[in-house]
C-alpha positions as CSV (number, residue, x, y, z in Angstrom):
1,X,3.1,-6.0,-11.0
2,X,1.1,-3.5,-8.9
3,X,-2.3,-4.1,-7.4
4,X,-3.7,-1.6,-9.9
5,X,-2.2,-3.4,-12.8
6,X,-3.7,-6.7,-11.6
7,X,-7.3,-5.6,-11.7
8,X,-9.4,-7.8,-13.9
9,X,-6.7,-10.6,-14.0
10,X,-6.7,-13.9,-12.1
11,X,-4.0,-16.5,-11.1
12,X,-4.2,-19.9,-9.5
13,X,-2.3,-18.5,-6.5
14,X,-1.7,-15.0,-5.2
15,X,0.8,-13.8,-2.6
16,X,0.0,-10.5,-1.0
17,X,2.8,-8.8,0.9
18,X,1.8,-6.8,4.0
19,X,5.1,-4.9,3.9
20,X,4.0,-1.3,3.7
21,X,7.1,-0.5,1.5
22,X,5.9,-3.0,-1.2
23,X,2.7,-1.1,-2.1
24,X,2.8,1.4,-4.9
25,X,2.7,4.9,-3.3
26,X,1.7,6.8,-6.5
27,X,-1.8,7.1,-5.0
28,X,-0.4,9.0,-2.0
29,X,-1.1,6.4,0.7
30,X,1.9,6.0,3.0
31,X,1.2,2.7,4.7
32,X,4.4,2.8,6.7
33,X,3.2,6.0,8.5
34,X,-0.3,4.5,8.8
35,X,0.9,1.7,11.0
36,X,3.6,3.5,12.9
37,X,2.1,6.8,13.6
38,X,0.6,7.3,17.1
39,X,-2.1,9.6,15.5
40,X,-5.4,8.0,14.3
41,X,-5.3,6.8,10.7
42,X,-6.8,9.0,8.1
43,X,-10.1,7.4,7.1
44,X,-9.5,8.0,3.4
45,X,-6.1,6.3,3.6
46,X,-7.6,3.3,5.5
47,X,-10.4,3.0,2.9
48,X,-7.8,3.1,0.1
49,X,-5.7,0.4,1.8
50,X,-8.8,-1.8,2.4
51,X,-9.8,-1.4,-1.3
52,X,-6.3,-2.3,-2.6
53,X,-6.0,-5.2,-0.2
54,X,-9.3,-6.6,-1.4
55,X,-8.4,-6.3,-5.0
56,X,-5.0,-8.0,-4.4
57,X,-6.6,-10.9,-2.5
58,X,-9.4,-11.4,-4.9
59,X,-7.1,-12.1,-7.9
60,X,-6.9,-15.8,-6.9
61,X,-9.1,-18.1,-9.0
62,X,-9.9,-20.4,-6.0
């Protein structure tokens, strides 16, 4: 299940992978490049990552 598909749902426990290759890239955010590029991170991509990470982590009931 993607982070987008989990919105509005809750589980007792949630495991969030920080592996950049595990995130759905349909939105155009390449997290692998974000963490390995010597260039500063695009602010829009960082905002998207932060939003998706929050949604993923907030799916836990407790």
